[in-house]
N, C-alpha and C positions, 0 to 999 in steps of 0.2 A: 150612623147615617152615612150615606154616600155623598161625596163632594167632588168638585173640580178645584184642584189647588190653584189653578190660574186666577180664581176669584180674588186671591189675596194680592195679585199684582198691582191692583189700583191703590192699595192702602198705603198711607204715608208713614205708618208705624212699621218697625221691623217685625217680621214674622218668620219663624223658623218651623219646620215640621220634621221631627226625627222618628226614627223606628225604635224598637224595643232595646236596641244596643246603644242608643245615643247618637247614631250616625244621622246626618242631615240629608233628608231626601228631597227637600225643597226649601227655597228661601226667596223672598222678594228683593227688589232693588235696594230699599232702605236698610234691609238686613245686611246685604252685601257691602253697602257703604259704611256702616258702622264697624264692620269687621275688616275692611279695607282689603277685600278679595272680591273676585268676580262671582256672579251667581252660578255660573257653570262649574267653577272649580269647587265651590262649597257644596253644591247639590250633587257632586259626584261621590260623596260619602265621607266627607270630613266630619270628624267627631265635634259635637257642639262645644265640649269642654276645651277644645284646642283653639277655639276661635276667639274667646274673650276671657279675661280673668276677673272674677267677682270677689267682692270683699268677704263673702261668706257663702256656704253651699245653698244651692237652690233647692227648695223643699220638693221632694218627690222625683228629682232628676236621677238619683241613683237607684230608684225602684219604680221605674215607669209603668211596669206591668201592674203595679198596685194602684196606680192613679186612674180612678174610673170616673171622677167628677172634677170640674174645674177647681183649681187651688186658688186661694186668695191672692191678690197682687201683693207682692213683697218688693220694697224699695231697697235697692242695692247700689253701690258704687262699682264701676267697671274700669278696666284698662284694655285698650286695643292693642294690636301688634306693634304700632309705632310709639306706644307710650302714652297716648292721649287718654284722658280719664273723663268720666262723666257719671250722671245718676240715671238709673233706669228703674222702671217698675215691671215686674215679671210675673206671669201666671202660666200655669200648664193646663191643658185641656185635652182630653182623649178625642180622637177622631178616626174614622174608618174610610179607607179609599175605595175606589171602584172595584178593587179585587178582594174586598172584605178583609184587608190587612189592617191591623191595629197600629195607628200612629198617634203622635202627640203634638199638638200645637204649642209653641212657646211664643206668647205675645210679649213684645218688649215695647214699653213706652219710654222714649228717649227724649229727655227735656232739652238736649243739646242738638236734636235732629234738625230742627228748623233752621238753626244758624248754619249747620253743615250744608244743608240743602241750598240755602241762599248763596253760600260761598261758591258752591258747585255751579249753580245756575248763572251767577254773575261772571264766573270765569268763562263759561261756555258762551255767554252773550258777548263778552269781550272778544273771544276768539271769532265769533261769527261777525262782529263788526269789523275786526281786522280783515277777515276774508272778504267781506263785502268791499271794503276799501281796495284790497288787492285786485278784486275782479273789476272794479271800476277802472283802476290804473291799467289792468291788462286790456280792457275793452278799448280804452283811449289808444294804447300802443297798437292794438290790432287794427283799429281804424286807420292809423297812420301807416302801418305796415301794408294794409290792403291796397292803399293808394299807389304804392310802388311795387306791388307783388308781381305783376306781369313783367315789369322791367327786371326785377331781381331774379325771377325764374329764368328769364332768357339769358341773363348774365351767367347765372349759376350753371345752367345747362351747357353754355359755351365753355365754361371752366372745366366741368366734368368731362366733356367730349375731348378737350385738349388734354386733359390728364390721362384719359384712356388711351388716346393716340400715343402719347409719350410713353406710357407703361408698355403698350404693345410693342412699340419700336425698341424699347429698352430690353424687353424679354427676348424679342426676335434677334437682337444683336448678340445675344449670349450663346455659347455653344452648349449649354445644358438644357435639358428638357424640364420645364416647370409647369405644373398643373395643381389644381386644388380639388379635393373631394369632401362632400359634407357628411353628416352623421349617418345618412342613408346609404353611403357608399357611392353616390352619384357624382360624377366629375363635372365641375362647373365650367363656365365659359372661358375662364381665364387660363390660358396656356401659352407656351412658347412655340415658335416654329420648329425648334430643334427637336420637339417630341416626334415629329414625323420621321426623324432619323434614329434617334435614341430608342423610341417606343414603337416605331414602325407604324405611325398613324396618329390621328388627332384624337385625344381622349375625350373631348367635349361630348357630354350627354350619354357617355357610356358608364357602366358600373366599374368601379375600381378593380375588382377581381378579374374583369374581362380584359381591361387594359394591361394588367400585369401578367396575363395568361396563366392564371392559377389553375392547377388540375382540380377536378371535381372533389377529390378527397381532401383538398387543402382549403376549400372555400369556407366550410363551416368554421374551421379553426380561425381563419382570417377574420370572419365576421365577429367572433367572440373577442379577438384582439382589438378590433375596430371599436366595439362597444365599450371595452375597458378603457381605451384610449380617450374617447370622448367624455366619458364619465369621470375620468381622472381618479380612479380608485387609487392609483399610484401616481407618482410624478411622471409627467410626459417624458422626461429625459431617460427614465428608467424603462418605460414601456416601448418607446420608439424603436430601439435596437432589436426588439423581438419580431418586428415585422419582416416581410421579405427584403433581403439585402441586395439581391441582384435580379436582373431581368433576362429571361432566356431569349436572346437575340437570334433570329433565324440565320443571320450572316456570320455568326460566330464572334460578334463584338462583345466585350466585356462591359456591361452596363451596371453600375452601382446605384443603389436607391437610398435616399436619405429622407427623413420626415421632420417637418417643423410645424409647431402649432400656429393657427391663425385665430387670434383671440378677438372677442367682441368688446363692446363698451364696458362691461361689467367683469371682464377677465375670463369669461367662460370661453371654451373652445368651440368656435363656429365652423371650422374647417381644418383640414390638414393639408399642408403644402408638400408635395412630393418633388424632389429633385433628382433627375436621372442624369448621371454623368457617365460620359464614355471614357473609361480608364484602360482601354485596350493597350495603349502604348505604355502605360504605367505598369500593367500586369506583365507585358513582354519585357520591359526593363527589369523588373524584379526577377523574372524567370531567367533572364540573361545573367544578371548578377549572381543568382544562385548557381547557375551552371559555371560561371567563372570561379565562384567560391569553391565548388566541387573540384574544378580542375586544379585549382591551387592546392587543395588538399592532396589531390592525386600526385602532383609534383613533389610536394613535401614528403609523401609516403615513399616515392621512389628514392629520394635522396636519403631519407632517414632509415628506410627498411629495404635496401636494395635486394638482399638475399630473400627476405620474406616475400617481396614482390615477384622475384624470379620463381619461387615455389608456387606462388598463386598462378602464375602463367603456366608453368608445367602441369600443375594439378588440373587446371582449367582445360588445357589441351587434352588431357587424358579423359576427363569427365565428358567433354564435348564429343570426343571420338566414340565413347561408350554410348552417349545419347544419340548420336547419329545412327549407330548400329541398332539401337532399340527401336527407333521409329522407321527403320527402313523396311521391316517386315510388314506384313498385313496388319492393319489396326486390330483385327480379332485376336492376334497373338501378342499384342503389347503387354509388357510387364509395367503396369501403371504405378505400382509402388516404387520401382526402380527409377522410373522417369521422374516421379516426385522428388525422390531423394536427390537425384542429380541436379534438378532445377533449383531446389532449395539450397543446396550446397553452394552452387554457382552463384545464387543471389547473395548468400551471406558473405562469400569471399569478395564479391564486387563491391558490396556496401562497405565492407571493412577497409578496402583500399580506395574508396571514393570513386569507383567506376560507376557513376550514377546512371548512365543510360543502359549499361548492360544490366544492372540490378533491376532497373525498371522494366526492361524487356523480359527478364526472368519472371518478375511478378506477373506480367501479362500472360506469359506462358503458363504459369500455375493456374490462372484464371481460366484459360482455355481448356486445361486438362480437367478442371472441376466441371465445366460446362459439358465436356465430352462424357464424363462419367454419368451425368444426368440424362443425357440423350446421345447414345452411342451410334451416331449416323455418320455417313461419309463426309458431309459438309463440316461437321464439328471436328472430325479427324484431320481434315485438310487444313482447317484454321490452326489447329495445334501444331501440325507439322510446319506450317509457315512460320509460326511464332517461334518455334525451336530454331529454325533456320535464322530468324532475326536475331536471336541470342548470339548465334555464332558470328553473324555479320558484325554485331556490335563488339564482340571480342576481337575480331580481326581489325576493325577500325581502331580500337584501343591500342592494338599491337603496332599498327602503322603509325599512329600518332605519337607513340612513346619510343619508337625505335631510336630516335636520335639521343634520347636520354640514356637508354641502357646500351645502345650499340647492338650489333648483330647477334651477340651471344645470348640475347633474351629468348631466342627461339631454340636454344640448345636443349636437348633432351636429358641432360645431366646437369647436376649442380656443380657449379665452378667454385674453386678454392683459390684464394689468393695467398701468395707467399712472397716475402721480400727476397731481394737478390742476396742479401747478407746471410739470411737463414738458409737459402739454397746452397750457397757456397760452402757454408759451414757443414751442412748435411753431406754434400759431395766429398768434402775432405775426409769426413769420417768414414764414408763408404770406401774411399780410396785407400786409406792407410790402415783400416781395421780388418782383421781376418774373420771377425764375426758379423759380417755383413747383414745376415738374415735377422739377427737380434736387433741390429741397428735399425733396420727397416721397420720391424715390429714396434720398437719403442719410439721411433721418431715419426713414422708415417701414420700409424693407426689412429693416433689422436686427431689427425686432421680430418678424419671422417666424421667426428662427433661435433655436436653443437649443444650448448646448455639448453635444457628444455624450456627455460624461460623465454628464449627468443621466439618461440612459437606462440606463447600466450600473452606476452606484453601487449601486442597490438590489440588484443580483446578489451583492454582497459578502455580504449577509446570507443569500442562498440557499446560497451555497458553505459558509458557516459552519454552517448548519442541517444540510446533508447530511453534513459532516465530523463533527458531533456524533452523528448516527445511525449512522455507519459506524465510529465509534471511531478517527477520524483527526484529524491536527492540520494546520491551515493557518497558516503563519508569516507569510505576507504576500500581499496581493493588490494588484498595482501597476498603475497606468494611466499610459500615455505619450501625449503629444499629445492630452490629453483635452479640450482647448478648441476643437477644430475645430467650426465652426458647422454645423448641419444643420437641415433643415426636417422637423419631426416628422411632418406629414402624408404625407411621401414614404416615410420610413424606419421609421415606427412599427411596421408589421407585421413587418419584418425584425428590428428590434431586439427585439421581444417574443419572438422564437424563441430569442434567445441565452441565455435562462434554461436551455435544455437544454445549451449549451456548458459553463456553470459547473457544472452538475450532473455532466456527463460527466467533466470534469476531475477532480473529487473522487472520484466513485464508481468510474470506470473507471481513471483515470490515477494519482492520488497514492496511494502505498502506505500501509499502516499503519505506526506508528512503529517496531515491532520489525523489520519487513521493511526499512525505510529504514536503520536502524542496521546491519543485516547488509550492506548495500550501501554503507556508510560515507557515507551522506547525512544531512543534518540531519533530526531527527524530524518537523518540520513541512515540508509542501510549499509551493511557491510558484507563484502563478498571475500571468502577466504579460499584460496587454491592451495592444495597440499600435494606435493609429489613425494612418493616413497619408493625406494628401491630395496627389495627384499630377496635375499638369496635362498631362503628355505621356505617351503620344501623344494622350490624350484625358482630360478631367477624370475622375479615378477616386477613389473611396473604398475604402480597404483596411483591414480590421480583422482582427487576428491575436489569437487566444487560446492562450497557451502554458502548459503545465504541466511541471513538472520531475519527472514521475512515472515509471512503469515503461515507458511507450511501449506501442505496439500490437504484438502478436505476429502476424505475417502467417500463420504456420503454423495458428494457432488459427482465423483466419478461413477459410483454405483448407479446414480440416477441417469447418467448419460449412457452407460452400458446397457441399462435396462431399457432405455428408449431405443437403443440400436438392436435390442433382442437378445442380449447377452446376460445370462444369469450369474450372479456373484454370490449366492447365498452361502456356499460352502468355502468362500475365500476369506482370509483374515484382511484386516485394514491395510497391512503392509503388502499383502499379495495383490489387493485391489490397486494400490498405488502403481504397481509395475505395469499396469495396463497403459500407463502414459507412454510406454515404448511402442504400443501397438501402431501399425502403420495408419497414418492419417487420422489419429485419434487426437482430439483437442477439447479442452474445456471451454474454450472461447466460443461465444455464439456468433461473433462477427469476425470476418477475415480482414486483417490489416496488413500493412507492409511489415509489421513487427512479428506478428504471430497469427494463429488461427488455422494454419493448414494441417497441423499435426504430423509434421515431417522431421522436425528438428531432432527429438530424442530418438526417433526411429533411425535416422542416419548415424547417430553416434553408436547405437548398439550394433547396427549393421556392420560398421568398420571394426568394432571391437570383436565381433564374432569372427570376421575374416582373419583376424590375427590370432584366433584361438582364445579369445578372452571373454569377458562378460561386463555387463553394465546393470546397475540397479540404483534405485532411489530409496533413501531413508528420509522420512518426514514426519513431523508431529505438529499438530495444529498450534500456532502461536510461537513455535520454537524454531521455525525455518525448515529448510530442506537441504540434503546433500546428495549430489550425483557422485556415485562411486564407479569408476571404470578401472578394471584390472585386466592387464594383457601380459603375455610373456615378455621379459626383458631380453631383447635380441641385440646382438652386436655385429652380426654378419648379415650383409645384404643377400636376401634370397631372390632367386629369379622368379618364383611364384609365391603368392600368398598362401598362408596356412588355410586349410578348409575349415 
């Protein structure tokens, strides 16, 4: 038969209706009361056997589909979830719902039900009586409160008005901009007068992204950040720094932004306070301090490495002269690769000796050259020429400022040697009294032309450490082997100057960050080993190897980059592909930084090696590091022209 289960709602006896699996599809209030669960929870499909524990099995409950007629009442004892016990009489009876599904009614006669219901209703009645008393008391208080309401409202309004004026005066007295935005991004009426200066206007009634002048492509991301902020998916303190940290002021002021939560009575975030602070003077002070720090490094380098600084000056003069010649011709005839090499080498040397403004000027010139390559028009060419002139001006300014430290000889075209008066007198005595003056000159003067090769490479330790600090990497050691090999600076100076790029590359491209090295069971700090070798056979050769124990070069990454540039490498081995790192302006970096990305460093090294009649190559294996190997003839006589 068809039936409406709600008919059982009015019964005082517990009624359960189960399906063929024993799951409860309906129960009335008395049934829920005896089971100490809610009707809703039980009717969502709880198993009848999980609700109560009976003293013995209920006939037919384990074979419901076979129960086609009402079963006789059977008296049993039961225990509910809280441990209370009682006696009930139970019967099963089949029933069909409106959808013609077979269900079974379980009628339960509980002799303890009346007592339970009485307790329940008595407790409810007591609660209602307490509530009535509370209402009566509240009514009396309300009547008393209403008598003085008008007076209290006036007093409270005056207090609030006074507090608002006080808060406004307090905010306006501060030099910082304060305002509040709500979860919609709307800026509220509370703001300080300083907003007109720091944020160039009153933010009230505007959307927060309009006040902060966010570009269209950043607004959507800001809204997602704002939604996450108000929902507090993560702690406010962790999310706040991810918002915009500065305001783009039209007058060039440096405005920093900070965010603080404005919480309601229940601890939820109702608004966000934005504090805009003018830190222009602080930024300028930091910039000035950094400039003074760089100048201090420059002075230290002058005192500690006078000869090396002199070489830098002489080599820079030569490079600037060549650069001036390169850009004098029509821009259609410019040798862009040579210009790149000169600028990059000048920047490396300037950074090495802490000539910061010159290094910065070189970096800007490289950027101008990159822009010219993309659009080779006259305006871009003029910008590049102007920036190259700016590099030379910075160099001349550096010479002028440091002339007092080095003296007038800093501009000498030749390397100056120092000899004590005692040594000179001894030498003159030998020349005066010995018939073999020629041999004495060769044996006593020739060595004055040489310097240990280490003198040229020791300063690059500082370069590697500076790059490591910028890239959050660690260098545990930089080791030199056979560093006392004598060389003539005038022959190898230009080549040695380009090795600044090798040290930069070892740190920037080769050595991994500490966490990556730990994952590969390597020491946190990387190691750079520089080996110098002098071989006489088959011909006098100078070999320089710079090895790092970093990640090595990935040939596939180079193949992909070359393929993108339209260069096929199908017939080249991995080691052959790696040599493309020497290609002019080739770089594996996607972004240009002050450290790398121009693709000029290795090109400059190979260029100078070839001018000496030598070669340069890279040996690298993934995970085992990389080695730059440069081989050039070992020369001891200064030549008037370089080898072709």
